[in-house]
N, C-alpha and C positions, 0 to 999 in steps of 0.2 A: 328655330333660327338661331344661327351662331355668329356672334362678331368676335373679333380678337381684339384685345385691349390696346395692343401696340399697333399703331396705324402707320402708313407711309408718312414721312416728314416733308414732303414738298412744301417750300416756302409759303405757298398759297394754300396750301391743304391742311396744314397743321395749326389746329384751332387753339386759340389763347386758352380756352378753358376746356379741358377733354371730359369733364365730367358732365352729366345731363343735369341741367337746372330745372328747377319746378317739379321734383319728384317727391312723392310721399312714401316714406319707408314703412311697409307693412309688417316687418319683422325679418326673421331668419328661419331658415329650414335647412337642416345639415349644415349649419355654419354660413350659408350663402344668404346673402342681403336680398330680400324681395321688395322691389319698388315699383310704384306705378306712377307713370308720368301724369301731368296735369291734364295733357290733351286727351286723356282717356275719358275724362268727364263729358267733353264736348260729344264723344260717341254716345254716351248713355242719354244725353239730351237730344242729339239727333235722332236716335232710335225712338224716343218718346214722341218726338214732334212728328215723325213719319207717321207713326201708329195712329195718333190722334187725329192728323190731317186725313187720314184714308178711312175715317169713320170708327176708329177704335174708341174704347173707354179705358177708364183707369185700371180696370182688371187685365184688359189685354196688354196695357202698356206695362204693368207690373210684371206680367208673364214675359214680355220680351225683354225686359231688363234683366229678370231672373236668368232668362237664357244667355245673355251676354256675359253676365257675371259667372255663371256656370261653366261656360265655354272657356273663359280666361282662367279658370282654375285649371281646366284641363290643360291650356296653354302653360301655365305653370308647371305642371306635371311633365309636359313635354320638354320644357328646358331642363328640368332637374334630371330628365333622363340623358340629356346630353352631358350635364355638368358632372352627375355622379359616375357616369362613364369615364369621362376625361379624367376624373379623380383617380381612377385605376391606373392611369399611366403618368402620375405625379403631376397633372396639370390642374391647376386651382381655377375656381370661377370666383370673380370679384363679386358679381350681382346678376340678378335677373331683373330686367325692367320691362313692364307692360307698356305697350304702345297701343294706339287705335288700330294699327295694322298687324298686331300680333306681339309676341315676346321675344326678348333678346337675351340670350345668355352671354355674358362677357368674359369669355375665356382668356387665359393669359397667352396662350397659343394653342394651335392645332398640331396634333402628333403628325410627325413627318412620315412616320412609317405609314404605307398605305392601309394595311390591315387595321392599325389602331384608328386612323382617320375613319375607316369604314364603319367601325363599330360605334364610334362617337357620333357620326352623322346619322346612322340608322337607330340609334337609342331613341331619339325623340319621336319619330314616327311610329316607332314599335310601340311607345306608350299609348299613343292614340289608338293603335290597333287593338290593345289590350282593354282600353276602356271602351271601344266600340263592340267588342266581343261581349264584354259584361253587360253593357246595356241592351244588347240583343237578347240576353237571356232573360231580361226583365220585360222589355217592351214587346208586346205581341206583334212581331213583325209579319207573320202569316196572315194575320187578321187585315193589316194594311194591304198586302200583296193581293188578297183575293177580293179587294173592293175595287170598284171603278173610280175614276178620278173625281167625279163629283162628290161621292161619299167620303172619299179620304179628304178633299178639301174642306168639306162641312165638318168633318170630325176633327180636323187640325185647327179650325177656326174657333173651336171652343176650348177655352183655357182649362188647364188642369195639369195634375202631375204627369200623368201618361204622354199628353202632347209635349211637354217641357222635355221628357226623357227622350222621345222619338226625334224631336228636333235636335237634341244634343247628340244622339247617335249619328244622325245625317252630318252634322257639323263635324264630328270626330272623323268621319270617313272622308269628308272634304279636306280636312286639315292634313291628313295622310297624302292625299292626291297633289294637293298644292304645294306642300313641302317638298314632295318628291319630283317636282319640275326640275329637270337638269339644268339649273341656272344659279349662279351665285346672286344673292347670298343664301338662297334656299338650301336645305339639306340635301336636296338632289344635286345641286352642283358640286357639292363636297364628296357625295357618292360617286359621281361621274369622274371628278379629279382622282379620287382614290383608285378607281377602276383603270383609269388611263395611266397612272403613275407606274403601275406593274410593267408597262411596256415602253413608256417613252420618258420617264423621269417626272419629278414634280413640277418643274418650271414650265416645261413644254404642255404637260398635261393641265396645269392651271391656265396657260394661254387659251388652249383649245376649249376648256369648259367656259371660261370668260367669254370667249368670242360667241359660243353658241349662246350664252346667257344673254348676250347684247343684241343677237339676232332676235331671239325670242321677246326681248323687251321692245324692240321695234314693232313686232307683230302685235303684242299687248297694246302698244300706243295706238296703233291704226284701228284695232278692234274697239278699243276705247272710246275713240272719236265716233265710231259709227253705233256702238251698242251702249257701253256703260262707262261714264267718266271716271269711275273708280279704277278701272283697268289702266287709265292713263298714270295715276298715282302709282299703281304696282309697277308700271312699266319703268317709270323713273328710278323706283327703288331697286329693281332688278339690274338696270343698265349702270348705275353708279356703283351699286354694289359689287358687280363683276369687275368694273374698272378698277375699284379699291382694292379688291383681293388679288388682282393680277399685279397690280403695282406693288403690293405689300411682298408677296412671293419674289418677286424679281429683286426687291430691296433685300430681302434675307438671303438671297443667293449672292448678291454682290457683296454684302457685308460679311458672309461667312468667313471666319478665320482671320478677321481684322479687329484690331483692338484700339481702344481709346487714345492710346499714345500716338497712333498713326494719323489722327484726324484731329488732335487736340490744338488750340491756340498756344504757342510757347512764348510769344512776344506780347505780353500783357502788361498794362499798367497797374501797379499795386497803389492802391489808395489807404491813407492812413485815417483812422476815426476821428483825428484832430483836423484834418484838412477840411475846408469850407466847400459848400457845394459849388461855388464860384470855380474853384480849381477844376472840379469834375466836369463842369460845363465846358471849359476851355478844352480839356483834353477831347470831349466828345465833338466838339467843333473842328478840332485840329486833325482828327484822324477818323477811324472806322468804329472804334470801339463804343459800345452802347451799354455794357453791363461789366460791372467791375468787382474785383475781390477786395475786400478790407481786411488789412492785416496789420498786426503791431508786434514789434519784436520777433519777426519771423513765424507768428502764429495766426492763422485765419480766425478773424473774430467776426466777420460778417459779409454780407453780398448787398451790393447796391445795384438794383437792376434799372432799365431804362424808363419804366413806368414811374418808379419812384422818384427818379431825377425829374421827369416832367411834371409830377404832381407838385414838387416842391420848388420848382424853378423861379417861382414868384418871389422866393426868399432865399436869394443864392448865399446869404452870409449863414445860413444855417450850418451846424457841423455835420459831417458824414455820420459820426457816430450816434447822432440823435435819430437819425432817419433810416439808417441802414437795417436790415434783416438780420437779425441774431439767430433765428431759426433756420437752418440750412443743412444740406447735405453735401458731402464731397463724394467724387468718383475716383476709384482707383484706376491708374493708368493702365493696369494689366487686365481691365475688364473688357469683354467683347463689346463692340460699338452697338451691337443689336440689344444687348441688355441695358446698355446705358440709355437707349432710347426708351426702353420699358420703364427705367427709372424717372426719366424726364415725364413720361406720360402720366404715371403714378403720383409724381410729386407736383405736377401741373407747373413745371418750371422750364424755361429754355436754357438756362446757364448756371454751369456748375464748376466749381474749382476741381482741378485734377492734382491729385496727390500720389506720390510714390513712397513707400514706407514713410507715411505720415507727413511727408514734407510737401509743400506747395511747388508744382513745376509747371503748371499752366492752367488752361480752363477749357471747357467744351461747351459748344452752344448748337442750336439746331441748324444755324446758317452754315457753320462748318462742315457739320455732318453732310449737309445737302451737298455742299460743294464736293465733299469726299465721294460721295455717291456718284454724282454726275461724272467725275473724273475717272472712277473706276468702272463705272458702266461702259463709257466710250473706249476706255483702254482695252476692256473685255472684248 
C-alpha cells in the first residue's frame, strides 16, 4: 500500500501534526526508516485472546503470533518493493509504517508517467508472488491438495514449522489478491489509474478509479454488516483513501505551473523582537493575521505563530524575542506551490516567510493556499 506524503490541504483536512504519533522505530533498510505503530500491539493481543478463547494453548498462541510477525515481515518486503522501484525514478520514501491493517510506504510523490506508476504499483504484489513461489517450493502443497478437508484441518491445527509456512504461503497469496483490488489506496487502484491514464489523462483516470473504489467500499460495508465487521473497517479505509487520492490529484492539476509569489500574503505586519506580546494581541484582534514574521534591521530573526501567542497570552508583557521560534525556514517566491506544500508537510508548519533574493517580501500559509486553490479551481 502506498501513500503520498503531500496531502490535500483543505482547511478541515490538513492535520496539525502530519507525522504519525506513537511509533516505534525499528531501524532502517536501504536508508528507509521502518516504524511500527503502537496499535500493532493491540493486534497481537487480540490474536492471542481469540486463540485462547477458542480453546487454544500457549503453544498455539505463540504459533499465531509468529505467523502475524512473519506476515508483517513480508509486508515490509512488499513496501520495500514499492519504495526501491520508486527510487529508480528519483522518488524517495521517507518511511515505512506498520499498522494493524497493513503497511504504508510514505512516498514523496507518485510518478506521473503511467508506465512508471504501473511499475511502482506492481512492485509490491510482485514481491509477495516471489515469496509465495519460494514457500511453495518448501511446503508440500501437493500433500495438502490430495487430502480431504478434515485431515487438512487436523494437520493445520497442530503447531509446527510446516504449518506456519503453509499459513504464510496462503497469507501471501491473499495479500496479492487484496492489494490488487482496483480501489485506492490499494495497489490495484494505482494500477487501474495507470492503465486508464494512457487513454484519458491522469486527472480523469484518477476520478474513475476513485469512484470505482468508493463503490467497492460501499459493497464491502454492506458485506461487513452481514458477514464480518472487519470489512466495515476496510470499507472506510478504501472510501476515504479514494477520496483523498482524487482530491490530491485534482489539487496537483490546479496548482501545476503556479508559484508561491502568486499565492503569498503581501500585506503582513512585521513584528520586532522588542515588541511586547500585548502589541501582537492587539494586531490579532484588529485584523485577520494570526502568525507573524519577526524581523530586526531588515533581517528575519524568528517566527511567532498563533499557538505560541495563545500559550503566552496570560503574560502579555513578555517580549516577542523571548518566545519566538528561532529555528525556522523560509520559502523562495519562485518555488512551485506544490513543492511549498511539501515543505509545509515535512516541517509540520502552516506559516513561512517568503523571500526573494534573500529579502523578505511576504508570507505564505495554508489558508491562503486553500483560497488560491478554490479560486483557481472554480476559474478553471
